[in-house]
TORBA-69982 format. One record per residue (C-alpha): residue number from 1; residue in one letter; chain; x, y, z. Coordinates in nm, 2 decimals. Example, Ala and Ser with C-alpha at 12.3 -4.5 7.8 and 13.67 -1.06 7.14 Angstrom:
pos=1; code=A; unit=A; px=1.23; py=-0.45; pz=0.78
pos=2; code=S; unit=A; px=1.37; py=-0.11; pz=0.71
This chain:
pos=1; code=M; unit=A; px=6.20; py=13.47; pz=0.99
pos=2; code=K; unit=A; px=6.38; py=13.69; pz=0.75
pos=3; code=L; unit=A; px=6.75; py=13.72; pz=0.83
pos=4; code=A; unit=A; px=6.86; py=14.08; pz=0.76
pos=5; code=P; unit=A; px=7.18; py=14.12; pz=0.55
pos=6; code=R; unit=A; px=7.35; py=14.31; pz=0.83
pos=7; code=D; unit=A; px=7.30; py=14.01; pz=1.07
pos=8; code=A; unit=A; px=7.38; py=13.74; pz=0.81
pos=9; code=G; unit=A; px=7.76; py=13.76; pz=0.86
pos=10; code=G; unit=A; px=7.73; py=13.69; pz=1.23
pos=11; code=F; unit=A; px=7.50; py=13.40; pz=1.19
pos=12; code=L; unit=A; px=7.69; py=13.24; pz=0.90
pos=13; code=S; unit=A; px=8.02; py=13.26; pz=1.10
pos=14; code=R; unit=A; px=7.87; py=13.16; pz=1.44
pos=15; code=P; unit=A; px=7.54; py=12.98; pz=1.37
pos=16; code=D; unit=A; px=7.30; py=12.92; pz=1.66
pos=17; code=P; unit=A; px=7.25; py=12.54; pz=1.71
pos=18; code=R; unit=A; px=6.90; py=12.61; pz=1.83
pos=19; code=V; unit=A; px=6.80; py=12.72; pz=1.47
pos=20; code=P; unit=A; px=6.63; py=12.42; pz=1.30
pos=21; code=G; unit=A; px=6.69; py=12.54; pz=0.94
pos=22; code=I; unit=A; px=6.77; py=12.81; pz=0.70
pos=23; code=L; unit=A; px=6.68; py=12.88; pz=0.34
pos=24; code=I; unit=A; px=6.95; py=13.07; pz=0.14
pos=25; code=H; unit=A; px=6.82; py=13.19; pz=-0.20
pos=26; code=G; unit=A; px=6.92; py=13.43; pz=-0.47
pos=27; code=A; unit=A; px=6.96; py=13.47; pz=-0.85
pos=28; code=D; unit=A; px=7.34; py=13.42; pz=-0.84
pos=29; code=A; unit=A; px=7.41; py=13.05; pz=-0.77
pos=30; code=M; unit=A; px=7.77; py=13.12; pz=-0.69
pos=31; code=R; unit=A; px=7.70; py=13.37; pz=-0.42
pos=32; code=V; unit=A; px=7.43; py=13.14; pz=-0.27
pos=33; code=A; unit=A; px=7.68; py=12.84; pz=-0.27
pos=34; code=E; unit=A; px=7.94; py=13.06; pz=-0.11
pos=35; code=K; unit=A; px=7.70; py=13.15; pz=0.18
pos=36; code=R; unit=A; px=7.60; py=12.78; pz=0.22
pos=37; code=A; unit=A; px=7.96; py=12.66; pz=0.23
pos=38; code=A; unit=A; px=8.05; py=12.92; pz=0.49
pos=39; code=L; unit=A; px=7.75; py=12.81; pz=0.71
pos=40; code=V; unit=A; px=7.82; py=12.44; pz=0.67
pos=41; code=K; unit=A; px=8.19; py=12.49; pz=0.77
pos=42; code=A; unit=A; px=8.11; py=12.71; pz=1.07
pos=43; code=H; unit=A; px=7.83; py=12.48; pz=1.20
pos=44; code=T; unit=A; px=7.98; py=12.13; pz=1.14
pos=45; code=G; unit=A; px=8.36; py=12.20; pz=1.11
pos=46; code=P; unit=A; px=8.60; py=12.10; pz=0.84
pos=47; code=S; unit=A; px=8.58; py=11.72; pz=0.89
pos=48; code=A; unit=A; px=8.21; py=11.68; pz=0.88
pos=49; code=D; unit=A; px=8.22; py=11.49; pz=0.54
pos=50; code=T; unit=A; px=8.47; py=11.23; pz=0.66
pos=51; code=E; unit=A; px=8.29; py=11.19; pz=0.99
pos=52; code=M; unit=A; px=7.96; py=11.14; pz=0.82
pos=53; code=R; unit=A; px=7.79; py=11.43; pz=1.00
pos=54; code=L; unit=A; px=7.69; py=11.60; pz=0.67
pos=55; code=T; unit=A; px=7.42; py=11.47; pz=0.44
pos=56; code=R; unit=A; px=7.34; py=11.62; pz=0.10
pos=57; code=L; unit=A; px=7.01; py=11.58; pz=-0.07
pos=58; code=P; unit=A; px=6.89; py=11.71; pz=-0.41
pos=59; code=G; unit=A; px=6.57; py=11.91; pz=-0.38
pos=60; code=S; unit=A; px=6.41; py=11.70; pz=-0.65
pos=61; code=D; unit=A; px=6.42; py=11.39; pz=-0.44
pos=62; code=L; unit=A; px=6.19; py=11.53; pz=-0.17
pos=63; code=R; unit=A; px=5.87; py=11.53; pz=-0.37
pos=64; code=K; unit=A; px=5.86; py=11.15; pz=-0.38
pos=65; code=S; unit=A; px=5.99; py=11.10; pz=-0.02
pos=66; code=P; unit=A; px=5.86; py=11.38; pz=0.21
pos=67; code=A; unit=A; px=5.98; py=11.19; pz=0.52
pos=68; code=L; unit=A; px=6.33; py=11.16; pz=0.39
pos=69; code=V; unit=A; px=6.45; py=11.49; pz=0.55
pos=70; code=V; unit=A; px=6.30; py=11.39; pz=0.89
pos=71; code=E; unit=A; px=6.49; py=11.06; pz=0.88
pos=72; code=E; unit=A; px=6.82; py=11.24; pz=0.80
pos=73; code=I; unit=A; px=6.79; py=11.51; pz=1.07
pos=74; code=K; unit=A; px=6.71; py=11.24; pz=1.33
pos=75; code=A; unit=A; px=6.98; py=11.00; pz=1.22
pos=76; code=Q; unit=A; px=7.27; py=10.96; pz=1.47
pos=77; code=G; unit=A; px=7.62; py=10.87; pz=1.34
pos=78; code=F; unit=A; px=7.93; py=10.72; pz=1.51
pos=79; code=F; unit=A; px=8.10; py=11.05; pz=1.55
pos=80; code=P; unit=A; px=7.99; py=11.33; pz=1.79
pos=81; code=G; unit=A; px=7.94; py=11.68; pz=1.68
pos=82; code=P; unit=A; px=7.69; py=11.91; pz=1.51
pos=83; code=R; unit=A; px=7.53; py=11.77; pz=1.20
pos=84; code=A; unit=A; px=7.37; py=11.93; pz=0.89
pos=85; code=V; unit=A; px=7.14; py=11.82; pz=0.61
pos=86; code=V; unit=A; px=7.21; py=12.02; pz=0.29
pos=87; code=I; unit=A; px=6.93; py=12.04; pz=0.03
pos=88; code=D; unit=A; px=7.04; py=12.20; pz=-0.30
pos=89; code=D; unit=A; px=6.81; py=12.35; pz=-0.56
pos=90; code=A; unit=A; px=6.50; py=12.34; pz=-0.34
pos=91; code=N; unit=A; px=6.17; py=12.46; pz=-0.48
pos=92; code=D; unit=A; px=5.80; py=12.45; pz=-0.41
pos=93; code=H; unit=A; px=5.80; py=12.07; pz=-0.47
pos=94; code=A; unit=A; px=6.01; py=12.04; pz=-0.15
pos=95; code=V; unit=A; px=5.77; py=12.23; pz=0.07
pos=96; code=D; unit=A; px=5.58; py=11.94; pz=0.22
pos=97; code=A; unit=A; px=5.91; py=11.76; pz=0.32
pos=98; code=L; unit=A; px=6.07; py=12.07; pz=0.47
pos=99; code=K; unit=A; px=5.75; py=12.17; pz=0.65
pos=100; code=L; unit=A; px=5.74; py=11.83; pz=0.81
pos=101; code=A; unit=A; px=6.11; py=11.84; pz=0.90
pos=102; code=L; unit=A; px=6.08; py=12.19; pz=1.06
pos=103; code=A; unit=A; px=5.78; py=12.07; pz=1.26
pos=104; code=E; unit=A; px=5.96; py=11.75; pz=1.38
pos=105; code=W; unit=A; px=6.29; py=11.92; pz=1.46
pos=106; code=R; unit=A; px=6.42; py=11.91; pz=1.81
pos=107; code=E; unit=A; px=6.73; py=12.06; pz=1.97
pos=108; code=G; unit=A; px=7.02; py=11.82; pz=1.89
pos=109; code=D; unit=A; px=6.89; py=11.73; pz=1.55
pos=110; code=A; unit=A; px=7.08; py=11.81; pz=1.23
pos=111; code=M; unit=A; px=7.04; py=12.17; pz=1.10
pos=112; code=V; unit=A; px=6.85; py=12.19; pz=0.76
pos=113; code=I; unit=A; px=7.04; py=12.41; pz=0.52
pos=114; code=A; unit=A; px=6.84; py=12.45; pz=0.20
pos=115; code=T; unit=A; px=6.93; py=12.66; pz=-0.11
pos=116; code=G; unit=A; px=6.71; py=12.80; pz=-0.38
pos=117; code=G; unit=A; px=6.73; py=13.02; pz=-0.69
pos=118; code=A; unit=A; px=6.55; py=13.35; pz=-0.75
pos=119; code=L; unit=A; px=6.22; py=13.27; pz=-0.57
pos=120; code=K; unit=A; px=5.91; py=13.48; pz=-0.63
pos=121; code=K; unit=A; px=5.73; py=13.65; pz=-0.34
pos=122; code=T; unit=A; px=5.45; py=13.40; pz=-0.39
pos=123; code=S; unit=A; px=5.68; py=13.10; pz=-0.35
pos=124; code=K; unit=A; px=5.54; py=12.85; pz=-0.10
pos=125; code=L; unit=A; px=5.90; py=12.76; pz=0.00
pos=126; code=L; unit=A; px=5.98; py=13.12; pz=0.07
pos=127; code=K; unit=A; px=5.67; py=13.17; pz=0.28
pos=128; code=L; unit=A; px=5.74; py=12.85; pz=0.48
pos=129; code=F; unit=A; px=6.08; py=12.98; pz=0.61
pos=130; code=E; unit=A; px=5.97; py=13.34; pz=0.64
pos=131; code=T; unit=A; px=5.67; py=13.25; pz=0.86
pos=132; code=D; unit=A; px=5.85; py=12.99; pz=1.07
pos=133; code=R; unit=A; px=5.94; py=13.15; pz=1.41
pos=134; code=R; unit=A; px=6.25; py=12.94; pz=1.46
pos=135; code=A; unit=A; px=6.39; py=12.90; pz=1.11
pos=136; code=F; unit=A; px=6.57; py=13.17; pz=0.90
pos=137; code=C; unit=A; px=6.54; py=13.29; pz=0.54
pos=138; code=L; unit=A; px=6.83; py=13.47; pz=0.38
pos=139; code=A; unit=A; px=6.81; py=13.65; pz=0.05
pos=140; code=V; unit=A; px=7.14; py=13.68; pz=-0.13
pos=141; code=Y; unit=A; px=7.16; py=13.98; pz=-0.35
pos=142; code=D; unit=A; px=7.40; py=14.07; pz=-0.63
pos=143; code=D; unit=A; px=7.56; py=14.35; pz=-0.42
pos=144; code=P; unit=A; px=7.94; py=14.31; pz=-0.37
pos=145; code=P; unit=A; px=8.05; py=14.23; pz=-0.01
pos=146; code=G; unit=A; px=8.09; py=14.52; pz=0.22
pos=147; code=R; unit=A; px=8.38; py=14.61; pz=0.45
pos=148; code=A; unit=A; px=8.25; py=14.40; pz=0.74
pos=149; code=E; unit=A; px=8.20; py=14.09; pz=0.52
pos=150; code=I; unit=A; px=8.55; py=14.13; pz=0.36
pos=151; code=E; unit=A; px=8.70; py=14.16; pz=0.71
pos=152; code=Q; unit=A; px=8.54; py=13.83; pz=0.80
pos=153; code=M; unit=A; px=8.67; py=13.67; pz=0.49
pos=154; code=L; unit=A; px=9.02; py=13.80; pz=0.56
pos=155; code=A; unit=A; px=9.00; py=13.67; pz=0.92
pos=156; code=A; unit=A; px=8.91; py=13.32; pz=0.78
pos=157; code=E; unit=A; px=9.23; py=13.34; pz=0.57
pos=158; code=G; unit=A; px=9.44; py=13.45; pz=0.87
pos=159; code=L; unit=A; px=9.48; py=13.81; pz=0.75
pos=160; code=T; unit=A; px=9.41; py=14.08; pz=1.02
pos=161; code=N; unit=A; px=9.50; py=14.44; pz=1.09
pos=162; code=L; unit=A; px=9.54; py=14.54; pz=0.73
pos=163; code=P; unit=A; px=9.63; py=14.90; pz=0.65
pos=164; code=S; unit=A; px=9.33; py=15.12; pz=0.57
pos=165; code=E; unit=A; px=9.46; py=15.18; pz=0.21
pos=166; code=A; unit=A; px=9.48; py=14.80; pz=0.15
pos=167; code=M; unit=A; px=9.12; py=14.76; pz=0.28
pos=168; code=H; unit=A; px=9.01; py=15.04; pz=0.05
pos=169; code=D; unit=A; px=9.17; py=14.86; pz=-0.25
pos=170; code=L; unit=A; px=9.02; py=14.52; pz=-0.15
pos=171; code=T; unit=A; px=8.67; py=14.68; pz=-0.12
pos=172; code=A; unit=A; px=8.72; py=14.83; pz=-0.47
pos=173; code=L; unit=A; px=8.84; py=14.49; pz=-0.60
pos=174; code=A; unit=A; px=8.53; py=14.32; pz=-0.46
pos=175; code=H; unit=A; px=8.31; py=14.54; pz=-0.69
pos=176; code=L; unit=A; px=8.50; py=14.43; pz=-0.99
pos=177; code=L; unit=A; px=8.53; py=14.05; pz=-0.94
pos=178; code=E; unit=A; px=8.28; py=13.77; pz=-0.92
pos=179; code=P; unit=A; px=8.25; py=13.63; pz=-0.56
pos=180; code=G; unit=A; px=8.45; py=13.31; pz=-0.64
pos=181; code=D; unit=A; px=8.73; py=13.50; pz=-0.81
pos=182; code=F; unit=A; px=8.75; py=13.75; pz=-0.51
pos=183; code=R; unit=A; px=8.77; py=13.47; pz=-0.26
pos=184; code=Q; unit=A; px=9.04; py=13.30; pz=-0.46
pos=185; code=T; unit=A; px=9.23; py=13.63; pz=-0.47
pos=186; code=L; unit=A; px=9.21; py=13.66; pz=-0.09
pos=187; code=T; unit=A; px=9.35; py=13.31; pz=-0.07
pos=188; code=R; unit=A; px=9.64; py=13.40; pz=-0.30
pos=189; code=I; unit=A; px=9.71; py=13.71; pz=-0.09
pos=190; code=A; unit=A; px=9.71; py=13.50; pz=0.23
pos=191; code=L; unit=A; px=9.96; py=13.25; pz=0.08
pos=192; code=Y; unit=A; px=10.18; py=13.53; pz=-0.05
pos=193; code=K; unit=A; px=10.19; py=13.71; pz=0.29
pos=194; code=L; unit=A; px=10.22; py=13.38; pz=0.48
pos=195; code=N; unit=A; px=10.57; py=13.45; pz=0.63
pos=196; code=D; unit=A; px=10.58; py=13.82; pz=0.55
pos=197; code=D; unit=A; px=10.51; py=14.07; pz=0.84
pos=198; code=T; unit=A; px=10.52; py=14.38; pz=0.62
pos=199; code=P; unit=A; px=10.19; py=14.56; pz=0.56
pos=200; code=L; unit=A; px=9.99; py=14.46; pz=0.25
pos=201; code=T; unit=A; px=10.02; py=14.72; pz=-0.03
pos=202; code=G; unit=A; px=9.81; py=14.82; pz=-0.32
pos=203; code=A; unit=A; px=10.08; py=14.71; pz=-0.56
pos=204; code=E; unit=A; px=10.07; py=14.36; pz=-0.41
pos=205; code=I; unit=A; px=9.69; py=14.34; pz=-0.44
pos=206; code=A; unit=A; px=9.71; py=14.45; pz=-0.81
pos=207; code=M; unit=A; px=9.98; py=14.19; pz=-0.88
pos=208; code=L; unit=A; px=9.78; py=13.90; pz=-0.72
pos=209; code=A; unit=A; px=9.44; py=14.01; pz=-0.86
pos=210; code=P; unit=A; px=9.32; py=13.84; pz=-1.18
pos=211; code=Q; unit=A; px=9.45; py=14.03; pz=-1.49
pos=212; code=S; unit=A; px=9.19; py=14.16; pz=-1.73
pos=213; code=A; unit=A; px=9.22; py=14.14; pz=-2.10
pos=214; code=E; unit=A; px=9.24; py=14.52; pz=-2.10
pos=215; code=A; unit=A; px=9.57; py=14.53; pz=-1.90
pos=216; code=G; unit=A; px=9.77; py=14.57; pz=-2.22
pos=217; code=I; unit=A; px=9.55; py=14.86; pz=-2.34
pos=218; code=D; unit=A; px=9.60; py=15.03; pz=-2.00
pos=219; code=D; unit=A; px=9.97; py=15.04; pz=-2.07
pos=220; code=I; unit=A; px=9.93; py=15.25; pz=-2.39
pos=221; code=L; unit=A; px=9.66; py=15.47; pz=-2.23
pos=222; code=N; unit=A; px=9.89; py=15.56; pz=-1.94
pos=223; code=A; unit=A; px=10.18; py=15.63; pz=-2.18
pos=224; code=M; unit=A; px=9.95; py=15.86; pz=-2.38
pos=225; code=A; unit=A; px=9.79; py=16.04; pz=-2.08
pos=226; code=E; unit=A; px=10.14; py=16.09; pz=-1.93
pos=227; code=G; unit=A; px=10.29; py=16.23; pz=-2.25
pos=228; code=R; unit=A; px=10.53; py=15.95; pz=-2.31
pos=229; code=M; unit=A; px=10.53; py=15.96; pz=-2.69
pos=230; code=A; unit=A; px=10.84; py=15.74; pz=-2.73
pos=231; code=D; unit=A; px=10.65; py=15.44; pz=-2.57
pos=232; code=L; unit=A; px=10.34; py=15.46; pz=-2.79
pos=233; code=A; unit=A; px=10.47; py=15.28; pz=-3.11
pos=234; code=P; unit=A; px=10.63; py=14.98; pz=-2.93
pos=235; code=I; unit=A; px=10.32; py=14.92; pz=-2.71
pos=236; code=L; unit=A; px=10.09; py=14.96; pz=-3.01
pos=237; code=Q; unit=A; px=10.30; py=14.71; pz=-3.21
pos=238; code=R; unit=A; px=10.28; py=14.46; pz=-2.92
pos=239; code=L; unit=A; px=9.91; py=14.50; pz=-2.90
pos=240; code=A; unit=A; px=9.87; py=14.45; pz=-3.27
pos=241; code=A; unit=A; px=10.08; py=14.13; pz=-3.24
pos=242; code=Q; unit=A; px=9.83; py=14.01; pz=-2.97
pos=243; code=G; unit=A; px=9.54; py=14.07; pz=-3.21
pos=244; code=V; unit=A; px=9.41; py=14.39; pz=-3.04
pos=245; code=Q; unit=A; px=9.24; py=14.61; pz=-3.30
pos=246; code=P; unit=A; px=9.30; py=14.99; pz=-3.32
pos=247; code=V; unit=A; px=8.93; py=15.06; pz=-3.27
pos=248; code=A; unit=A; px=8.95; py=14.87; pz=-2.93
pos=249; code=V; unit=A; px=9.24; py=15.10; pz=-2.83
pos=250; code=C; unit=A; px=9.04; py=15.40; pz=-2.94
pos=251; code=I; unit=A; px=8.74; py=15.29; pz=-2.74
pos=252; code=G; unit=A; px=8.96; py=15.23; pz=-2.44
pos=253; code=A; unit=A; px=9.11; py=15.57; pz=-2.47
pos=254; code=A; unit=A; px=8.77; py=15.74; pz=-2.49
pos=255; code=R; unit=A; px=8.66; py=15.55; pz=-2.18
pos=256; code=H; unit=A; px=8.98; py=15.66; pz=-2.00
pos=257; code=F; unit=A; px=8.93; py=16.02; pz=-2.08
pos=258; code=R; unit=A; px=8.56; py=16.01; pz=-1.98
pos=259; code=V; unit=A; px=8.69; py=15.90; pz=-1.63
pos=260; code=L; unit=A; px=8.94; py=16.19; pz=-1.64
pos=261; code=H; unit=A; px=8.66; py=16.43; pz=-1.74
pos=262; code=E; unit=A; px=8.46; py=16.31; pz=-1.44
pos=263; code=L; unit=A; px=8.76; py=16.37; pz=-1.21
pos=264; code=V; unit=A; px=8.87; py=16.71; pz=-1.34
pos=265; code=S; unit=A; px=8.52; py=16.85; pz=-1.36
pos=266; code=D; unit=A; px=8.43; py=16.76; pz=-1.01
pos=267; code=P; unit=A; px=8.43; py=17.08; pz=-0.79
pos=268; code=R; unit=A; px=8.57; py=16.88; pz=-0.50
pos=269; code=G; unit=A; px=8.89; py=16.81; pz=-0.69
pos=270; code=P; unit=A; px=9.03; py=16.48; pz=-0.83
pos=271; code=A; unit=A; px=9.15; py=16.36; pz=-0.49
pos=272; code=Q; unit=A; px=8.80; py=16.36; pz=-0.35
pos=273; code=A; unit=A; px=8.62; py=16.27; pz=-0.67
pos=274; code=I; unit=A; px=8.82; py=15.95; pz=-0.73
pos=275; code=G; unit=A; px=8.66; py=15.79; pz=-0.43
pos=276; code=S; unit=A; px=8.32; py=15.82; pz=-0.59
pos=277; code=L; unit=A; px=8.40; py=15.65; pz=-0.92
pos=278; code=R; unit=A; px=8.18; py=15.35; pz=-1.02
pos=279; code=P; unit=A; px=8.32; py=15.10; pz=-1.07
pos=280; code=P; unit=A; px=8.59; py=15.19; pz=-0.82
pos=281; code=I; unit=A; px=8.95; py=15.19; pz=-0.91
pos=282; code=F; unit=A; px=9.22; py=15.05; pz=-0.68
pos=283; code=G; unit=A; px=9.60; py=15.00; pz=-0.65
pos=284; code=P; unit=A; px=9.86; py=15.16; pz=-0.87
pos=285; code=R; unit=A; px=9.61; py=15.24; pz=-1.14
pos=286; code=R; unit=A; px=9.43; py=15.46; pz=-0.90
pos=287; code=E; unit=A; px=9.74; py=15.66; pz=-0.82
pos=288; code=K; unit=A; px=9.83; py=15.69; pz=-1.19
pos=289; code=L; unit=A; px=9.48; py=15.81; pz=-1.27
pos=290; code=L; unit=A; px=9.50; py=16.07; pz=-0.99
pos=291; code=R; unit=A; px=9.83; py=16.21; pz=-1.12
pos=292; code=Q; unit=A; px=9.70; py=16.23; pz=-1.47
pos=293; code=A; unit=A; px=9.38; py=16.41; pz=-1.36
pos=294; code=Q; unit=A; px=9.59; py=16.67; pz=-1.17
pos=295; code=N; unit=A; px=9.80; py=16.73; pz=-1.49
pos=296; code=W; unit=A; px=9.51; py=16.77; pz=-1.73
pos=297; code=S; unit=A; px=9.28; py=17.07; pz=-1.75
pos=298; code=L; unit=A; px=8.91; py=17.04; pz=-1.82
pos=299; code=Q; unit=A; px=8.95; py=17.21; pz=-2.16
pos=300; code=R; unit=A; px=9.22; py=16.97; pz=-2.27
pos=301; code=V; unit=A; px=9.03; py=16.67; pz=-2.16
pos=302; code=E; unit=A; px=8.73; py=16.78; pz=-2.37
pos=303; code=D; unit=A; px=8.95; py=16.85; pz=-2.67
pos=304; code=A; unit=A; px=9.09; py=16.50; pz=-2.63
pos=305; code=L; unit=A; px=8.74; py=16.35; pz=-2.63
pos=306; code=R; unit=A; px=8.65; py=16.53; pz=-2.94
pos=307; code=D; unit=A; px=8.96; py=16.41; pz=-3.12
pos=308; code=L; unit=A; px=8.89; py=16.05; pz=-3.01
pos=309; code=T; unit=A; px=8.54; py=16.07; pz=-3.13
pos=310; code=A; unit=A; px=8.66; py=16.18; pz=-3.47
pos=311; code=T; unit=A; px=8.92; py=15.91; pz=-3.48
pos=312; code=D; unit=A; px=8.67; py=15.65; pz=-3.38
pos=313; code=L; unit=A; px=8.43; py=15.75; pz=-3.66
pos=314; code=A; unit=A; px=8.72; py=15.74; pz=-3.91
pos=315; code=L; unit=A; px=8.83; py=15.39; pz=-3.79
pos=316; code=R; unit=A; px=8.47; py=15.26; pz=-3.83
pos=317; code=S; unit=A; px=8.42; py=15.41; pz=-4.17
pos=318; code=S; unit=A; px=8.52; py=15.27; pz=-4.51
pos=319; code=T; unit=A; px=8.84; py=15.47; pz=-4.53
pos=320; code=R; unit=A; px=9.14; py=15.31; pz=-4.70
pos=321; code=A; unit=A; px=9.38; py=15.47; pz=-4.46
pos=322; code=P; unit=A; px=9.57; py=15.22; pz=-4.25
pos=323; code=T; unit=A; px=9.38; py=15.20; pz=-3.92
pos=324; code=R; unit=A; px=9.69; py=15.14; pz=-3.71
pos=325; code=A; unit=A; px=9.85; py=15.46; pz=-3.84
pos=326; code=L; unit=A; px=9.52; py=15.65; pz=-3.77
pos=327; code=A; unit=A; px=9.52; py=15.53; pz=-3.41
pos=328; code=E; unit=A; px=9.89; py=15.60; pz=-3.36
pos=329; code=R; unit=A; px=9.86; py=15.95; pz=-3.48
pos=330; code=A; unit=A; px=9.57; py=16.02; pz=-3.26
pos=331; code=L; unit=A; px=9.76; py=15.89; pz=-2.96
pos=332; code=I; unit=A; px=10.06; py=16.10; pz=-3.04
pos=333; code=R; unit=A; px=9.84; py=16.41; pz=-3.07
pos=334; code=L; unit=A; px=9.70; py=16.34; pz=-2.72
pos=335; code=A; unit=A; px=10.04; py=16.26; pz=-2.58
pos=336; code=R; unit=A; px=10.16; py=16.60; pz=-2.70
pos=337; code=M; unit=A; px=9.86; py=16.76; pz=-2.55
pos=338; code=A; unit=A; px=9.95; py=16.59; pz=-2.22
pos=339; code=G; unit=A; px=10.30; py=16.75; pz=-2.24
pos=340; code=R; unit=A; px=10.16; py=17.10; pz=-2.25
pos=341; code=R; unit=A; px=10.13; py=17.29; pz=-1.93
């Protein structure tokens, strides 16, 4: 049977021991592995490996030994408790072995947890689990985790009752990070707040989130958009020392002003429009961008975009003018524009 995404969280956190097996498949191997790990931990507990209640089999081994899975699901160890047989990288070559295992499975046997890649609709393995009345088939898509799934991940880390603003920022962060990076970030947050009873803030989330290579460019873009001309030259000098090219700063500035244009041109106003941005923006950067959008008019944003387009063309041309000076002058012009009311 197909396991709907809305029901997947409940099953993965509280698996039904009467289910003989599940196939978890998807194009993103990391997301598939994350679902599998969550299910194994929920079903067998954290000490299954040491207590020999967990067996791992590569899918390639099942073609030569179709009865191997049946032997493993029936095997009884010295330690009591739920057992599982994990089969990684399963494909159509494993169909005969898994079909036999599902047919022979009885309550009390080890649960079969198989993983696969991006399976086609014509896949025999896919049809086996979809048509079995007791087994489940879960497709893992590239969509970021939703609020309910994030809350389950937070609960697993011991984080509950987070402020709505913090949940909003974490949901936005989930759209920006890979699943493994996002889970590691939640672990860092849990350790950071271990003995701290104060509410989690957006500033703390931003501090603990992985820093992108564009963080330095953001500094100069904020200084420019907020009219802080005195800060431009020192930041640009620091970026140059780090190897950041002026054209990269210009591209970042154009991207920044396109976001501002989207906010100031929205008839709902920047405060409402910022929640619709894709990819979403969270933490202190969200607040800074909102303040900037409230201080810039639509006309000035469009003038800034025209100026940046001309500067970008100049930087990419065969001009003999020093590129850093061209970029700095453009940023100063825009900072002056930001200072006008």
